[in-house]
N, C-alpha and C positions, 0 to 999 in steps of 0.2 A: 451515634452520639450518646445514647443512653438516656437516663432520666435526668431532667433538669430540676424537677421538684418531686419530692416523695414524702408522703405522710404515712406514718406507721402507728396504728392503734392510738389515734388521737381521741382523748376523752376530755370533756369540759363540763364543769358543774358551775351553776350559779347557786350561792348558798343563802341569798337573801331574796325575798322574805323567808323562803324555806328551800331546802335542797331541791334543785331542779337539774337533772342530768341532761344537758342541752346537746352535747355531741357524744355519740356512743360508738366507740371503736371504729373510727374512720381510718381507712387505709386505701390509698390509691397513688398513682404516679402520673407525671406528665412528661412526655418525650420532647426532645428538641424539635421545634417547628410544628408542634401540635396545637390545634385551636380547640379548646374544650369549654363547654358551657356547663354551669351548675344550675339546675332548676329544682323547684319545690315550692310548696305553699308558704305563705308568710308564717314564720315561727318554726320552720323545719330545720333551721340552724345554718342556712346558707351564708348569711353575712357574718355570723359568728365564726364559721369555719374560715372564711376569706381573711378575716382579721388575724387569725392564728397563722394562716399560710403566709401572710404578708409580714410576719414577725412583729406586728403591732401589739398583739395580745400574747403574753408569755405565760399566762396562768392556765396551763393545761397539763395533762399527762400524755405520754407517748413521745414519739420522735419525729422531728422534721428535718429533712435533708434538702439542701440547695446546692446544685452543681456537684452532687456527690459528697458534700461535706455536712456533718451534723451541725445544725445551728441551734438546736434546743439547748437551753442552759447557758448560752453565752451572755456576757454582760450587756447591759442596756446600751452603752456607748458603742460597743462593737456591733450590736444588732442594727443600730441606727446607721452605721457606716455600710454594713452589708446590704441593708434595705435600699439605701440611697443609690448604691452602685449597681445592684443586680435586679431590683424590682421597680418597674414603672407602675403607677397606680392611677386609674381613671375612675372618678366617682360619678354618681348620678348628677351631683351639682359640681360645677367646674372648680369652685374654690380659687378663682383668680383674684389677685389683689387689684382692685378696681382702679386705684390711683397710679398703678404702674403701667408702663406700656406693655403691649403684647410681647415684644422681644425680651423685656426685663423679666416678665413672668416666666418665660421659657428658660431663661438663663439661671433662675434661682437654684434649682437642685445641683447644677454643675458648680455654681459658686460655693455652695455648701460643701460639696465633695472636695473642692480645691485641688484637683489634680492637673488642671490646665490653666493657662494664662487667661486673662480677661478677653483678649483678642481672639484666642482660640475658641473660647466658650461662645462669644458673640457670633463667630463664623459658624460654629456647629448649630447654634440656635436658628440662625437664618436658613441654614441648609434644611433643618427639620420643618420650618415654616413653609419653605418653598416646596418641599416634598408633599406637604398637605395642601398645597395651592393657596396658601394664605400669607405668602411673603409680603404682599402689598399692604398688609395690615400691621407690619412690624412696629411702626412708630405710633400707632393709634393707642389711646388709653383703652385698657381692657373693658372699661365701663361703656365704651362707645361702639361696641361691635355686637352682632346678633347672637342669639342663643346657640345656633348651630356653629357659628364661628368660634364662640367661646369654648365649645366642647372640643373643637379641633385644636385650639391653642392648648387646652388641657392635655390632649394626646401628645402634642409636640413636647410639652413640658415633661410628660412621663417618659419620653424617649430620649431626652437630652443626654443622659449618661450611658446610652446604649445598653439597656438592661438585658438580662437573659430571658426574663419573663415579664409580660405585661398583664396586670390584673385589673379587672373592671368590676365595680359594684353597681349594677344597673346603669351602665354608661349611656344607654339610649332611653332610659326611663323618663327623662324630662324633655325629650325631643319629639317633634312631629315625624310622620313616616318618611318624609323626604330626607331629613337630617339623620334619622335613625339608619336609613339605608346607606347614607354617606359614611357613617361611622363603621358599619359592617364592612363596607368595601375597603375602607382604610385598614381595618384589622386583617382582612383577607390578604390584602396586598403585602402587609408586614410579614405575614406568615409565608407567603409564596416567594417574596423577593429577598427577605432577610432571614428567613428560617426562624423568626421570632416565635417563642411559645406564648400562647395566650390563654388566660383562664378568666372567664366572665360569668358572674352571677347575673341571671336575667329572668324576668317574668315573660319575656317575649318569645313565644313558641316558634314564630317564623324565623327569628334570629337564631335561636338555639338549633333548630333542625338543619340549618345550613353549616353548622360547625362540624368538626371532625367527630365529635363524641359528646354525648350528654351524660352528665353525672346527675342522677335523679335522687333527691333527698326527701325523706319523710320522717318526721318525728326524731330528728337527730341522727338518723342512720342513712347510709347510702343503700338504696334499694335496687339501683341499676347503674351500671357504668360501662 
């Protein structure tokens, strides 16, 4: 299958209050169906790197490839479309719209992409919820479900457009050990059953050591991968 995501010589500076070279010559690739974690102390550049890889931050030098195509330098609108279609994102906080139902929350990225009818999107959303064993929550308001359930809804939402890669920024950071284990098992299942590529920034060593590979960062550099 080759590389799903490839970073070549990524450098990033913050210029205020003074020049800070936050990412230094970062190069690595992720294969189809590979489950990779990024670890490093706070301030090592993990989250900054993830925002560049997810195309949300375009202020860097170097080249980023997704599915073999160069995405560095593309227009904001085009990047937004590429991101919505190809990259699922799960944050530490679920960012669900509390007044919307669980089902409506999951449908949102697909409605934005607008490649399918409402009925098809609703069907897909229910399918994702059932896959994560939370189909019974579909009509509940997002504010009325537990923390662990909310994170599963966030994963279903990240999967709605059938992305090529799922990225997570501390996706278990806000969960107790039971729910953190649940999230790990969901990710593992996605890798094994759907050959989905996963890239997760985590502080959780137990989580990381069970992934296929750990990319270790220190002071803006990759020191081991």
